[in-house]
Structures are given as C-alpha cells and as structure tokens.
N, C-alpha and C positions, 0 to 999 in steps of 0.2 A: 600265074599266080597274081601278078599285078600288071595292069596296063594303064598308062597315062596317055592322054591325047590332048595336045595343046594346053597342058597344065600351066596355069599362071598363078603365082602366089605373090602377095604384097600387102602392104598396110598403108593407109592414108594416101592412096593414090600412087604410091611408089612400088613398082614391081621389083622383086629381087630374083624371081624365076619366071622365065617367059617361054611359052610354047615348048615345054618339055614333052617329048614323045618317048616313052620308055616301055619296054616289055620284058618282064622277068618271068621266065618259064619255070614252073615247079619241077619239071623233069630234068633240069640242069642244075649243076652246082655252080652258082655264080657268086662273085664277090663284087659288090658295088660300093665304091667309096664316094662319100659326100665330103667335099672340102670347100673351105671358104672362110672368110673373116667371121668373127663373132657377130651375131645378129643378122647373118645373111640368109637365114631361113632353113638351115640344115635340120634342126629338130622339128620345125614346123612341117617340113616335107615328110618326115617319119610319122608325125601325128596324122597327117592327111592319109598316108597309106594305111595306117592302122585304124582309120575311121574315127579318130578322136578329135578331128578338127574339120569344119566344113567351110571355112573362110577361104575359098579359092574359086578360080574360074577354070573351065575345061572339064575334062572327064577323067574319072579314076574308076577302074573296074578291079575288083578284088575277087579272086576265086572263093566261092562259098566253102565254109568249113576249114579255111586255112588257119593253122595254129601258129601264132606269132609269139615269140619270146623276146622280151625287150630288156636289155641291160641299160637302164637310164643313167643319165649324167649324175643325177642326184638320187640318193637312196629312196626306195619306195617300200622299205621294210615296215611292217606293222609295229607300232609302238607297244610296249608293255609285254612283249613276248620274249621267251628265251630263244637262243639259237636253235636248240633241238625242236622246240614247238614250232618255230617258223618253218623248219624243214619238213616235219611230219604233217603239218597242215596242208602243205603243197604237194608233197611227194608220197606215194604209197610204197614205203620201204620196210623191209624186215629189219630187225635190230642189227643183224650182221651187216646189211647194206648201209644202214644209217651210220654205224661205227666206221665202216670203210670210207664213207664220204667225209665224215668228220676228220678222220686221220689224214686222208688225201689232201684236203683243203686247209690243213693245219687249224682246225676248229675244235678239236676234241677237248682241249683245256678250256674252251669257251662255251661248251655245250649248254651250261646252265646260266650263262651270262645274259643279261637283258640286252636286246638289240640296240637300245638307246645308248648303252655304255661302250659300244664297239667303236674302234677307230674307223676312219674312212676306208682304209685298206681292208680291214676285217669285214666291214659291211659289204664291200665289193666282192670279196672272196665268198661270203655267204650267198649273195645274190647270184654270183657266177655258178656256184655249185648247184643251186636250184635250177637256174636257167639251163645248164648243160644236161641235167638229168630229167628235165621235163619233156625232152624229145620233140622240139618244135619243128614245123615245116620251114620256117624262116626265122632268122635272128636279126634283130635290130640292135645295134650297139651304138650308143650315143656317148662319145668321149669315154669309151670303156676303160682306157688305161689311166684315167684321172684317179688319183688317190691310191694307186696300186703300188705295192712294194715290188721289187725286182722279181722275186719268186713268182708272185701272182701274175705279173706281166708276161713272164715266160710261159706259165701254165696256160694263160689265155691264148697266147699266140700258138702254142703247140696244139691246143684243142682246135682252134679255128683252122689251122692248116690241114687237119685230118677229118673234118666233118663232111657230111654229104649235103647239108642244108645250104640254101642260099643265105648269104650274109649281106646286109645293107648296113654300112658303118660310117659314122661320123668320127673324124679324128684329125687332130693336129700333130699326132705322134708319127713323125717320119719313119721311125723304126717299125711301127706297126704297119704303116702303109707300104713300105718297101718289102717287109717280110711277107705280108699277105698278098700284096699285089692287088690288082683290080681288073676285072673283065670290063667294067664300065666305071669311068671316072666322071663324076658330075661336079663341076665347079659352080658354086653359087656366089 
C-alpha cells in the first residue's frame, strides 16, 4: 500500500523525521500509531502519504487506486449543507440505510441541521459515520478523539478494533493507543 525509503521531513533546515523506511502492505490489517509532541510532523507525514504535500526528501510509493479515508483533526465538512445532504452527497444509501445511520450515530434529530451549527462532537460523529460507511482501503485518523463525547469515543474504538483495513493514526489519547495497540509505533 505504502512504502517509504529514507523519508526525511523538515522545515527551515530542521528535520523532525529522518530516514524512515516503512512498508504497509494492503493484504494485512495493520495499526500504525504516530506519536510525538505538537508540531513534530505527524499530520505532515499523513499528508505526504496521501499525496497532499511534496515538501520532503526520500521516496514514497503509494499503490495505485488505493482509497484513503481521513478523519482530520479539524472538520472538513462542506458549509451550508444539512446533515442529511452531507451524507447523501457522499454515500449512496437507501432511505432505510440513511435512517439507520442517522439513528446509530445519534444524528436523527440533527438531520435537517446545518453542519455549521453542529458542536465539535456532532461534526466528528457525522464525519465518522461517512468515513466508516465509505469502505476505504486505509484509514488515516488525525487526533480522532478530539472533541468527541464518551459515546462517540467508544463507538470509534469499537469500530476500529473490528475493521479489516489498515489504520494509521495520530493520537495523544493513551486510552485509544492502549485500546487499539500498534503493530508499528513511530515516534516523531
């Protein structure tokens, strides 16, 4: 899925990741945890893997056609949309499937709400519902438990423990790190 060879990331002559050689195979269910202080390059590393940033040295190879779903640290929801429109623009669901999703993620009473009026936790729940049902090959989670209520934190962890996809996650949440574990731990 991803291979890095002598990957170096830094800014203004200062490196915060040096000579990383990593291979993530799409045939395996892997959990890769990225940990480090704020500003150490964790999100930048995800952006490089996703092809969103080219400011690095070394080589990065990504399998063609790989579907990445990314729960970002800050909401990426389109403004001016209702919860229901946001879901139906992304996912092809029947009315029954849509209703089940809204109920399961405690969004049914918010289905006509504008996404701009949602709380941080409600936005994460909506994004998580879309992410989970988009059936990606790999999941990127950038501080996924930020702004989540306890119910949604538990739902996220339960989901992540039972999926077949590779997960690359950034977290300071020791509960999440201990609960999910990591096949590969990268400290930046």
